[in-house]
ZANU-83000 format. One record per residue (C-alpha): y negated, z negated, x negated; residue number from 1. Coordinates in Angstrom, 2 decimals. Layout:
N
+---------+---------+---------+-----+
:       y :       z :       x :   i :
+---------+---------+---------+-----+
:       Y :       Z :       X : NUM :
...
+---------+---------+---------+-----+
//
This chain:
409
+---------+---------+---------+-----+
:       y :       z :       x :   i :
+---------+---------+---------+-----+
:    0.00 :   -0.19 :    0.30 :   1 :
:   -3.09 :    0.94 :   -1.60 :   2 :
:   -6.39 :   -0.93 :   -1.13 :   3 :
:   -9.58 :    0.95 :   -1.04 :   4 :
:  -12.97 :   -0.79 :   -2.32 :   5 :
:  -16.10 :    0.12 :   -1.08 :   6 :
:  -18.92 :   -0.22 :   -3.27 :   7 :
:  -22.51 :   -0.45 :   -1.75 :   8 :
:  -25.41 :    0.30 :   -3.60 :   9 :
:  -28.24 :   -1.91 :   -3.41 :  10 :
:  -31.65 :   -0.88 :   -3.37 :  11 :
:  -33.21 :    0.67 :   -6.97 :  12 :
:  -35.43 :   -1.57 :   -8.95 :  13 :
:  -38.66 :    0.17 :   -9.95 :  14 :
:  -39.44 :    0.79 :  -13.73 :  15 :
:  -42.49 :   -1.23 :  -13.84 :  16 :
:  -40.76 :   -4.62 :  -12.56 :  17 :
:  -38.20 :   -3.73 :  -15.50 :  18 :
:  -40.70 :   -3.99 :  -17.88 :  19 :
:  -42.44 :   -6.86 :  -16.93 :  20 :
:  -39.13 :   -8.70 :  -16.98 :  21 :
:  -38.43 :   -7.52 :  -20.48 :  22 :
:  -41.61 :   -8.23 :  -22.24 :  23 :
:  -41.19 :  -12.44 :  -22.11 :  24 :
:  -38.34 :  -12.36 :  -23.34 :  25 :
:  -39.05 :   -9.89 :  -26.45 :  26 :
:  -42.20 :  -12.52 :  -27.34 :  27 :
:  -39.57 :  -15.33 :  -27.46 :  28 :
:  -37.43 :  -13.50 :  -29.76 :  29 :
:  -39.90 :  -12.64 :  -31.94 :  30 :
:  -41.44 :  -16.10 :  -32.17 :  31 :
:  -38.31 :  -17.46 :  -32.95 :  32 :
:  -37.52 :  -14.57 :  -35.76 :  33 :
:  -41.03 :  -15.28 :  -37.13 :  34 :
:  -41.05 :  -18.77 :  -37.27 :  35 :
:  -37.47 :  -18.86 :  -39.17 :  36 :
:  -39.16 :  -16.14 :  -41.62 :  37 :
:  -41.79 :  -18.80 :  -42.19 :  38 :
:  -39.65 :  -21.34 :  -42.71 :  39 :
:  -37.84 :  -19.30 :  -45.47 :  40 :
:  -40.70 :  -18.25 :  -46.78 :  41 :
:  -41.79 :  -22.44 :  -47.46 :  42 :
:  -38.64 :  -23.13 :  -48.36 :  43 :
:  -38.53 :  -20.48 :  -51.02 :  44 :
:  -41.82 :  -21.74 :  -52.69 :  45 :
:  -41.23 :  -25.13 :  -52.48 :  46 :
:  -37.79 :  -24.28 :  -54.52 :  47 :
:  -39.64 :  -22.41 :  -56.70 :  48 :
:  -42.52 :  -25.20 :  -57.38 :  49 :
:  -39.46 :  -27.83 :  -57.88 :  50 :
:  -37.57 :  -25.51 :  -60.40 :  51 :
:  -40.50 :  -24.86 :  -62.94 :  52 :
:  -41.38 :  -28.43 :  -63.52 :  53 :
:  -44.71 :  -28.29 :  -61.66 :  54 :
:  -46.05 :  -31.45 :  -60.26 :  55 :
:  -48.03 :  -31.39 :  -57.40 :  56 :
:  -51.77 :  -32.50 :  -57.49 :  57 :
:  -51.45 :  -35.22 :  -54.92 :  58 :
:  -54.54 :  -36.97 :  -53.66 :  59 :
:  -56.25 :  -36.77 :  -57.22 :  60 :
:  -59.72 :  -34.71 :  -57.07 :  61 :
:  -58.88 :  -31.15 :  -57.74 :  62 :
:  -58.88 :  -30.11 :  -61.57 :  63 :
:  -57.50 :  -33.40 :  -62.64 :  64 :
:  -54.68 :  -32.63 :  -65.20 :  65 :
:  -51.83 :  -34.45 :  -63.22 :  66 :
:  -49.41 :  -32.61 :  -65.56 :  67 :
:  -49.24 :  -34.36 :  -68.80 :  68 :
:  -47.23 :  -32.29 :  -70.57 :  69 :
:  -49.51 :  -29.19 :  -70.33 :  70 :
:  -52.30 :  -31.56 :  -70.90 :  71 :
:  -50.72 :  -32.98 :  -74.39 :  72 :
:  -49.97 :  -29.01 :  -75.11 :  73 :
:  -53.34 :  -27.93 :  -74.89 :  74 :
:  -54.56 :  -31.17 :  -77.18 :  75 :
:  -52.17 :  -30.06 :  -79.83 :  76 :
:  -52.98 :  -27.03 :  -80.01 :  77 :
:  -56.80 :  -27.69 :  -80.07 :  78 :
:  -56.57 :  -30.10 :  -82.32 :  79 :
:  -54.93 :  -27.75 :  -84.68 :  80 :
:  -58.33 :  -25.74 :  -84.59 :  81 :
:  -60.71 :  -29.34 :  -85.35 :  82 :
:  -62.62 :  -30.10 :  -87.88 :  83 :
:  -61.95 :  -33.48 :  -89.29 :  84 :
:  -65.78 :  -34.85 :  -87.14 :  85 :
:  -64.69 :  -33.51 :  -84.05 :  86 :
:  -61.30 :  -34.55 :  -84.22 :  87 :
:  -62.27 :  -37.95 :  -85.06 :  88 :
:  -64.83 :  -38.06 :  -82.18 :  89 :
:  -62.07 :  -37.12 :  -79.58 :  90 :
:  -59.93 :  -40.09 :  -80.69 :  91 :
:  -62.53 :  -42.28 :  -80.53 :  92 :
:  -63.38 :  -40.87 :  -76.67 :  93 :
:  -59.74 :  -41.28 :  -75.89 :  94 :
:  -59.35 :  -44.85 :  -77.20 :  95 :
:  -62.57 :  -45.64 :  -75.20 :  96 :
:  -61.16 :  -43.93 :  -71.92 :  97 :
:  -57.91 :  -46.09 :  -72.52 :  98 :
:  -60.04 :  -49.12 :  -72.29 :  99 :
:  -62.31 :  -48.29 :  -69.74 : 100 :
:  -60.55 :  -46.00 :  -67.31 : 101 :
:  -62.70 :  -43.82 :  -65.35 : 102 :
:  -64.05 :  -45.12 :  -62.06 : 103 :
:  -62.90 :  -48.81 :  -63.08 : 104 :
:  -66.29 :  -50.35 :  -62.82 : 105 :
:  -67.73 :  -51.02 :  -59.89 : 106 :
:  -70.22 :  -47.96 :  -58.55 : 107 :
:  -71.23 :  -48.46 :  -54.94 : 108 :
:  -74.39 :  -48.68 :  -54.12 : 109 :
:  -75.47 :  -53.00 :  -53.63 : 110 :
:  -77.48 :  -54.14 :  -51.39 : 111 :
:  -80.48 :  -54.86 :  -53.61 : 112 :
:  -80.22 :  -51.62 :  -54.96 : 113 :
:  -80.32 :  -50.09 :  -51.11 : 114 :
:  -83.52 :  -52.06 :  -50.77 : 115 :
:  -84.99 :  -50.99 :  -53.93 : 116 :
:  -84.11 :  -47.50 :  -52.92 : 117 :
:  -85.64 :  -47.91 :  -49.33 : 118 :
:  -89.36 :  -49.50 :  -51.60 : 119 :
:  -89.50 :  -46.89 :  -54.42 : 120 :
:  -87.92 :  -44.09 :  -52.74 : 121 :
:  -86.68 :  -41.22 :  -55.32 : 122 :
:  -88.26 :  -43.56 :  -58.22 : 123 :
:  -85.45 :  -45.74 :  -57.97 : 124 :
:  -83.55 :  -43.37 :  -60.10 : 125 :
:  -83.93 :  -43.08 :  -63.77 : 126 :
:  -81.41 :  -42.03 :  -66.79 : 127 :
:  -80.23 :  -45.89 :  -68.67 : 128 :
:  -79.83 :  -45.64 :  -72.58 : 129 :
:  -77.24 :  -47.59 :  -74.35 : 130 :
:  -79.68 :  -48.72 :  -77.03 : 131 :
:  -77.23 :  -50.00 :  -79.59 : 132 :
:  -75.61 :  -46.52 :  -79.71 : 133 :
:  -78.08 :  -44.55 :  -78.19 : 134 :
:  -79.35 :  -41.48 :  -79.46 : 135 :
:  -81.89 :  -40.05 :  -77.36 : 136 :
:  -84.80 :  -41.87 :  -75.83 : 137 :
:  -85.85 :  -41.63 :  -72.08 : 138 :
:  -89.46 :  -41.54 :  -71.59 : 139 :
:  -91.23 :  -42.05 :  -67.42 : 140 :
:  -87.53 :  -42.53 :  -65.96 : 141 :
:  -86.62 :  -38.99 :  -65.90 : 142 :
:  -87.97 :  -37.02 :  -69.39 : 143 :
:  -85.17 :  -37.22 :  -72.11 : 144 :
:  -85.37 :  -36.09 :  -75.49 : 145 :
:  -82.11 :  -35.52 :  -77.66 : 146 :
:  -82.18 :  -36.57 :  -81.62 : 147 :
:  -80.00 :  -34.97 :  -84.09 : 148 :
:  -75.95 :  -36.01 :  -82.80 : 149 :
:  -73.96 :  -36.02 :  -79.61 : 150 :
:  -75.32 :  -38.48 :  -77.20 : 151 :
:  -75.64 :  -38.34 :  -73.06 : 152 :
:  -76.81 :  -40.32 :  -70.77 : 153 :
:  -76.39 :  -41.27 :  -66.88 : 154 :
:  -78.89 :  -42.27 :  -64.38 : 155 :
:  -78.61 :  -46.18 :  -63.09 : 156 :
:  -77.63 :  -45.32 :  -59.88 : 157 :
:  -74.88 :  -42.64 :  -58.09 : 158 :
:  -75.76 :  -39.82 :  -55.59 : 159 :
:  -75.93 :  -41.18 :  -52.21 : 160 :
:  -73.39 :  -40.34 :  -49.39 : 161 :
:  -75.32 :  -40.48 :  -46.39 : 162 :
:  -76.36 :  -36.76 :  -46.08 : 163 :
:  -74.17 :  -33.60 :  -46.42 : 164 :
:  -75.92 :  -32.27 :  -49.26 : 165 :
:  -77.87 :  -33.96 :  -52.41 : 166 :
:  -79.27 :  -31.81 :  -55.12 : 167 :
:  -81.28 :  -32.57 :  -58.06 : 168 :
:  -82.81 :  -29.94 :  -61.57 : 169 :
:  -83.49 :  -30.28 :  -65.20 : 170 :
:  -85.44 :  -28.04 :  -66.79 : 171 :
:  -84.95 :  -27.37 :  -70.52 : 172 :
:  -87.97 :  -27.66 :  -72.69 : 173 :
:  -87.27 :  -27.75 :  -75.69 : 174 :
:  -83.46 :  -26.28 :  -77.12 : 175 :
:  -82.96 :  -24.90 :  -80.76 : 176 :
:  -80.27 :  -22.51 :  -80.96 : 177 :
:  -77.76 :  -24.38 :  -82.75 : 178 :
:  -78.31 :  -27.62 :  -79.84 : 179 :
:  -75.75 :  -27.47 :  -76.95 : 180 :
:  -76.71 :  -28.82 :  -73.68 : 181 :
:  -74.19 :  -29.55 :  -70.81 : 182 :
:  -76.02 :  -30.74 :  -67.47 : 183 :
:  -73.52 :  -32.11 :  -64.62 : 184 :
:  -72.05 :  -35.30 :  -62.92 : 185 :
:  -69.69 :  -38.17 :  -64.10 : 186 :
:  -68.25 :  -41.56 :  -63.32 : 187 :
:  -68.73 :  -44.53 :  -64.79 : 188 :
:  -67.74 :  -45.83 :  -67.52 : 189 :
:  -68.30 :  -43.05 :  -69.63 : 190 :
:  -68.41 :  -42.20 :  -73.18 : 191 :
:  -72.27 :  -42.08 :  -74.02 : 192 :
:  -71.03 :  -40.33 :  -77.42 : 193 :
:  -69.58 :  -37.56 :  -75.83 : 194 :
:  -70.71 :  -34.51 :  -73.26 : 195 :
:  -70.53 :  -34.33 :  -69.79 : 196 :
:  -67.46 :  -32.49 :  -68.61 : 197 :
:  -65.11 :  -32.93 :  -71.58 : 198 :
:  -63.20 :  -35.88 :  -69.90 : 199 :
:  -61.41 :  -36.89 :  -66.73 : 200 :
:  -63.85 :  -37.08 :  -63.67 : 201 :
:  -66.31 :  -35.02 :  -65.00 : 202 :
:  -67.67 :  -31.61 :  -64.85 : 203 :
:  -70.77 :  -29.44 :  -66.38 : 204 :
:  -72.49 :  -26.64 :  -66.85 : 205 :
:  -73.30 :  -26.20 :  -70.45 : 206 :
:  -76.11 :  -23.89 :  -72.56 : 207 :
:  -73.08 :  -21.73 :  -73.77 : 208 :
:  -72.36 :  -20.42 :  -70.06 : 209 :
:  -68.77 :  -22.40 :  -69.94 : 210 :
:  -67.86 :  -24.52 :  -66.90 : 211 :
:  -66.25 :  -27.73 :  -68.27 : 212 :
:  -63.74 :  -29.84 :  -65.99 : 213 :
:  -62.16 :  -32.85 :  -67.12 : 214 :
:  -61.18 :  -31.68 :  -70.96 : 215 :
:  -62.69 :  -30.18 :  -73.67 : 216 :
:  -60.20 :  -27.46 :  -74.73 : 217 :
:  -60.30 :  -24.64 :  -72.79 : 218 :
:  -63.42 :  -23.78 :  -70.58 : 219 :
:  -63.92 :  -20.60 :  -68.40 : 220 :
:  -66.76 :  -18.30 :  -68.16 : 221 :
:  -69.57 :  -19.71 :  -65.41 : 222 :
:  -72.80 :  -18.33 :  -65.75 : 223 :
:  -74.99 :  -16.90 :  -68.27 : 224 :
:  -76.14 :  -19.06 :  -71.35 : 225 :
:  -79.15 :  -21.58 :  -70.79 : 226 :
:  -82.01 :  -21.23 :  -72.79 : 227 :
:  -85.41 :  -23.01 :  -73.25 : 228 :
:  -87.48 :  -22.71 :  -70.28 : 229 :
:  -84.42 :  -22.38 :  -67.86 : 230 :
:  -83.69 :  -24.87 :  -64.75 : 231 :
:  -80.16 :  -25.72 :  -63.92 : 232 :
:  -79.69 :  -27.42 :  -60.48 : 233 :
:  -76.63 :  -29.64 :  -59.71 : 234 :
:  -76.05 :  -29.73 :  -55.99 : 235 :
:  -73.29 :  -31.97 :  -54.05 : 236 :
:  -71.54 :  -32.03 :  -50.89 : 237 :
:  -70.35 :  -35.11 :  -49.53 : 238 :
:  -67.98 :  -34.27 :  -46.88 : 239 :
:  -66.02 :  -31.88 :  -49.10 : 240 :
:  -66.36 :  -33.32 :  -52.64 : 241 :
:  -67.98 :  -29.68 :  -53.90 : 242 :
:  -70.14 :  -29.56 :  -56.83 : 243 :
:  -72.35 :  -26.24 :  -57.39 : 244 :
:  -75.15 :  -25.52 :  -59.89 : 245 :
:  -77.78 :  -23.14 :  -59.94 : 246 :
:  -79.60 :  -21.58 :  -62.43 : 247 :
:  -83.35 :  -20.60 :  -62.11 : 248 :
:  -83.02 :  -20.72 :  -58.29 : 249 :
:  -80.32 :  -18.36 :  -57.87 : 250 :
:  -77.10 :  -20.22 :  -56.73 : 251 :
:  -73.67 :  -19.84 :  -58.65 : 252 :
:  -70.10 :  -19.89 :  -57.60 : 253 :
:  -68.69 :  -23.58 :  -56.51 : 254 :
:  -67.60 :  -25.54 :  -59.79 : 255 :
:  -65.37 :  -27.83 :  -58.24 : 256 :
:  -63.82 :  -28.94 :  -54.76 : 257 :
:  -62.86 :  -32.32 :  -53.23 : 258 :
:  -64.53 :  -34.62 :  -55.86 : 259 :
:  -65.25 :  -37.57 :  -53.37 : 260 :
:  -66.03 :  -40.20 :  -55.97 : 261 :
:  -68.94 :  -41.92 :  -57.01 : 262 :
:  -70.75 :  -39.86 :  -59.61 : 263 :
:  -73.94 :  -39.73 :  -61.38 : 264 :
:  -76.16 :  -37.23 :  -62.68 : 265 :
:  -75.47 :  -36.92 :  -66.77 : 266 :
:  -77.33 :  -34.90 :  -69.29 : 267 :
:  -76.38 :  -34.55 :  -72.62 : 268 :
:  -77.00 :  -32.87 :  -75.95 : 269 :
:  -75.46 :  -31.96 :  -79.26 : 270 :
:  -78.54 :  -31.84 :  -81.45 : 271 :
:  -82.63 :  -32.03 :  -80.65 : 272 :
:  -83.72 :  -31.17 :  -77.20 : 273 :
:  -86.06 :  -32.19 :  -74.56 : 274 :
:  -85.25 :  -32.01 :  -70.79 : 275 :
:  -87.23 :  -33.11 :  -67.69 : 276 :
:  -85.37 :  -33.80 :  -64.64 : 277 :
:  -86.43 :  -33.65 :  -60.72 : 278 :
:  -84.56 :  -35.79 :  -58.46 : 279 :
:  -87.22 :  -34.91 :  -55.53 : 280 :
:  -90.22 :  -36.25 :  -56.97 : 281 :
:  -91.59 :  -32.65 :  -56.80 : 282 :
:  -90.87 :  -29.34 :  -55.34 : 283 :
:  -87.29 :  -27.55 :  -56.42 : 284 :
:  -87.11 :  -24.14 :  -58.07 : 285 :
:  -84.08 :  -23.40 :  -55.43 : 286 :
:  -86.12 :  -22.61 :  -52.40 : 287 :
:  -82.82 :  -23.72 :  -49.77 : 288 :
:  -83.41 :  -27.34 :  -51.35 : 289 :
:  -86.93 :  -27.28 :  -50.53 : 290 :
:  -86.30 :  -26.02 :  -46.88 : 291 :
:  -83.55 :  -28.50 :  -46.18 : 292 :
:  -84.71 :  -31.73 :  -48.39 : 293 :
:  -81.73 :  -31.73 :  -50.46 : 294 :
:  -83.50 :  -34.43 :  -52.94 : 295 :
:  -81.85 :  -37.81 :  -53.50 : 296 :
:  -84.56 :  -39.63 :  -51.57 : 297 :
:  -87.96 :  -39.71 :  -49.69 : 298 :
:  -90.71 :  -39.02 :  -52.16 : 299 :
:  -92.47 :  -42.12 :  -51.33 : 300 :
:  -90.76 :  -45.47 :  -50.04 : 301 :
:  -92.09 :  -48.42 :  -47.92 : 302 :
:  -93.74 :  -50.03 :  -51.01 : 303 :
:  -97.27 :  -49.04 :  -51.49 : 304 :
:  -98.73 :  -47.28 :  -54.82 : 305 :
: -100.78 :  -49.15 :  -57.10 : 306 :
: -104.45 :  -47.77 :  -57.02 : 307 :
: -105.49 :  -45.56 :  -59.87 : 308 :
: -106.87 :  -47.41 :  -62.80 : 309 :
: -110.82 :  -45.90 :  -63.56 : 310 :
: -111.59 :  -44.58 :  -60.06 : 311 :
: -114.10 :  -46.74 :  -57.73 : 312 :
: -114.72 :  -44.06 :  -54.81 : 313 :
: -113.64 :  -44.93 :  -51.54 : 314 :
: -112.87 :  -48.14 :  -52.39 : 315 :
: -115.00 :  -50.75 :  -49.99 : 316 :
: -113.95 :  -53.67 :  -52.23 : 317 :
: -114.80 :  -52.00 :  -55.21 : 318 :
: -118.23 :  -50.81 :  -54.20 : 319 :
: -119.26 :  -53.75 :  -52.51 : 320 :
: -118.62 :  -55.41 :  -55.73 : 321 :
: -121.02 :  -52.71 :  -57.38 : 322 :
: -123.60 :  -52.61 :  -55.29 : 323 :
: -123.87 :  -56.48 :  -55.19 : 324 :
: -123.83 :  -56.32 :  -59.04 : 325 :
: -126.75 :  -53.52 :  -58.97 : 326 :
: -129.09 :  -55.35 :  -56.26 : 327 :
: -131.56 :  -57.54 :  -57.64 : 328 :
: -131.44 :  -61.59 :  -56.98 : 329 :
: -132.44 :  -62.73 :  -53.76 : 330 :
: -135.84 :  -64.60 :  -53.45 : 331 :
: -135.79 :  -68.29 :  -53.52 : 332 :
: -135.26 :  -70.24 :  -50.42 : 333 :
: -138.94 :  -71.98 :  -49.45 : 334 :
: -139.50 :  -75.62 :  -49.74 : 335 :
: -138.67 :  -77.73 :  -46.39 : 336 :
: -141.03 :  -78.55 :  -44.07 : 337 :
: -142.04 :  -82.01 :  -42.95 : 338 :
: -143.88 :  -82.95 :  -40.12 : 339 :
: -145.77 :  -85.79 :  -39.81 : 340 :
: -145.67 :  -88.33 :  -36.88 : 341 :
: -148.72 :  -87.83 :  -34.30 : 342 :
: -149.42 :  -91.41 :  -33.76 : 343 :
: -149.32 :  -92.46 :  -37.40 : 344 :
: -151.95 :  -89.41 :  -38.11 : 345 :
: -153.99 :  -90.37 :  -35.21 : 346 :
: -154.42 :  -93.58 :  -36.03 : 347 :
: -155.29 :  -92.93 :  -40.12 : 348 :
: -157.70 :  -90.40 :  -38.77 : 349 :
: -159.50 :  -92.90 :  -36.67 : 350 :
: -159.70 :  -95.63 :  -39.25 : 351 :
: -160.89 :  -93.13 :  -41.77 : 352 :
: -163.40 :  -91.48 :  -39.69 : 353 :
: -163.51 :  -88.59 :  -42.45 : 354 :
: -160.45 :  -85.96 :  -41.27 : 355 :
: -159.53 :  -84.59 :  -37.61 : 356 :
: -156.40 :  -86.19 :  -35.89 : 357 :
: -154.18 :  -83.28 :  -36.13 : 358 :
: -154.11 :  -82.51 :  -39.98 : 359 :
: -151.75 :  -83.69 :  -42.54 : 360 :
: -152.61 :  -85.69 :  -45.64 : 361 :
: -150.42 :  -83.80 :  -48.58 : 362 :
: -151.15 :  -86.68 :  -51.24 : 363 :
: -149.85 :  -89.27 :  -48.80 : 364 :
: -146.82 :  -87.45 :  -47.84 : 365 :
: -146.42 :  -87.04 :  -51.50 : 366 :
: -146.79 :  -90.97 :  -52.33 : 367 :
: -144.79 :  -91.56 :  -49.31 : 368 :
: -141.58 :  -89.65 :  -50.66 : 369 :
: -141.59 :  -91.08 :  -54.07 : 370 :
: -137.71 :  -92.53 :  -54.60 : 371 :
: -136.71 :  -95.95 :  -54.36 : 372 :
: -136.00 :  -97.81 :  -57.39 : 373 :
: -131.70 :  -98.01 :  -57.96 : 374 :
: -129.88 : -101.20 :  -57.16 : 375 :
: -129.61 : -103.51 :  -59.53 : 376 :
: -126.23 : -104.83 :  -60.97 : 377 :
: -127.46 : -108.81 :  -62.02 : 378 :
: -126.35 : -112.18 :  -61.75 : 379 :
: -127.60 : -114.37 :  -58.70 : 380 :
: -129.41 : -116.26 :  -61.56 : 381 :
: -131.92 : -113.29 :  -62.12 : 382 :
: -132.97 : -113.07 :  -58.38 : 383 :
: -135.98 : -114.58 :  -58.87 : 384 :
: -137.27 : -111.98 :  -61.40 : 385 :
: -136.21 : -109.24 :  -59.01 : 386 :
: -138.50 : -110.80 :  -56.12 : 387 :
: -141.56 : -110.91 :  -58.89 : 388 :
: -140.77 : -107.19 :  -59.55 : 389 :
: -140.44 : -106.21 :  -56.05 : 390 :
: -143.89 : -107.97 :  -55.43 : 391 :
: -145.20 : -106.10 :  -58.48 : 392 :
: -144.44 : -102.57 :  -56.96 : 393 :
: -145.41 : -103.63 :  -53.83 : 394 :
: -148.42 : -104.49 :  -55.05 : 395 :
: -148.84 : -100.88 :  -57.11 : 396 :
: -147.80 :  -98.95 :  -54.07 : 397 :
: -151.01 : -100.49 :  -51.80 : 398 :
: -153.02 :  -99.79 :  -54.73 : 399 :
: -152.16 :  -95.96 :  -54.94 : 400 :
: -152.50 :  -95.47 :  -51.18 : 401 :
: -155.89 :  -97.21 :  -51.21 : 402 :
: -156.99 :  -94.53 :  -53.78 : 403 :
: -155.50 :  -91.88 :  -52.01 : 404 :
: -157.64 :  -92.67 :  -48.81 : 405 :
: -160.79 :  -92.79 :  -50.93 : 406 :
: -159.95 :  -89.19 :  -52.34 : 407 :
: -158.57 :  -87.18 :  -49.16 : 408 :
: -158.10 :  -83.81 :  -50.09 : 409 :
+---------+---------+---------+-----+
//
């Protein structure tokens, strides 16, 4: 017995609906394949890095040599080409850094320093000199004069971190051909007998056109060589830890990223030179820094400046004192005026009969104004002598009064 199957054909699905159903499926498949390929690529990179013996930088600032093996290789190669003095200076700086690790001292801005910045403004920053080992001299807070050997100087305060960008400039006033000048940022403590950028946690742009970051051996070319009269600017972005340089108002490439430390403006030289620094007390050569006010602090703080010496104009106190000195002395005051009792004057005029009742006898006034004798400080035994003297004085006064009446004015 045969069976007969009857197939009933359903309604045909339109081609557009079939395409719409396939799109999500294709997107899902492609996403899965892409994620798998990306995972394989990351794994390959990780195995390649681990297999080559490289060490990840970690959380240290960019440019720091965490690979000690590479640093030792560069150090060994560089020491072979150094002269005796350079080799001795390098070992001396290395011993100093081992005894004083970078950023080991507390370099945050304290409350007293913050109050000083509020009072003085940008004038709170100045360059310090290590006088026992100093080979440079600072005049007027920001004018640095270097002498015949290697020396560097740092500011007393680090760069603030309240704003997004801070900027300062240094102008090379005097630079002989054989002198190398380095301008940049360092942490404290830092060896004052080395240039900035030669050791860890430091960056600098030197006059040979090189960019120095954390080591004195190999340095890439960064910008044009610096000459006398050039102005070098140093900028620091606090959020990203980026350091950039400018030369004569033109910005160069970013020199460093991720350096989120307390950084101090630092300038060094290998020989005689003179550098003037502008922290914002005057206009910058870099126009963007002027427009956006990237100086370290306001020009004027809350502390009022002292008056200029030798200028007396527009000062009320000085002008008043000058006028009092130049004016003639005032005239003397008139003598006191004494009025006579009317009853006494009337009785005397009636008795005399020679002067009117409203006139005043000046002679009598003068005689009446004679001072009385001072009191005596004798014993009781001399009371009789005092009474005799008093009677004599009374008789003399009566005699003078009679003479005045006989000879009126």
